[in-house]
C-alpha positions, 0 to 999 in steps of 0.5 A, a space after each residue: 500500500 505504501 508505494 501505491 499511495 506515494 505514486 497516487 500522491 505524485 500523480 495528483 501533485 503533477 496533475 495539480 501543477 499542470 492545472 495550475 500552469 494551464 489556469 495561469 496561462 489562461 488568465 485564471 487564478 491558478 492557485 485556486 484551481 490547484 487547491 480545488 484539485 488537491 482538496 478532495 484528496 485531502 478530504 478523503 485522507 482526513 476521512 480515513 484518519 477520522 474513521 481510524 481515530 473514531 474506532 479507537 475512541 469508541 472502545 473507551 466508552 464505559 457503561 454507566 455506573 450503578 448506585 452500588 459502584 458509586 457508593 463503593 467509590 465514595 466509601 473508598 475515597 473517604 467521602 462517607 464513613 463506614 456507618 453511612 456506607 452500611 446504612 446507604 447500602 442497606 437502603 439501596 438493597 431495600 428499594 
């Protein structure tokens, strides 16, 4: 894939340069046409990059925590005492 990709980019750059030169000789804005030729390929490149990064991020989404997990974390952090922890756990089980 590496050599083919480089080859495609080289062909694209040559085409963009030829469009630029032709537009300039005809009195048109060559730089604008150069960008318009290259832009779709850059868009495709960023789309592939986005899809790769998106796939990596989607695996990091965790499930919502239930009340017992939150209670355990609060007790572990020292936010509530053992008595409060036991009472809240008992209250949650009775619901």
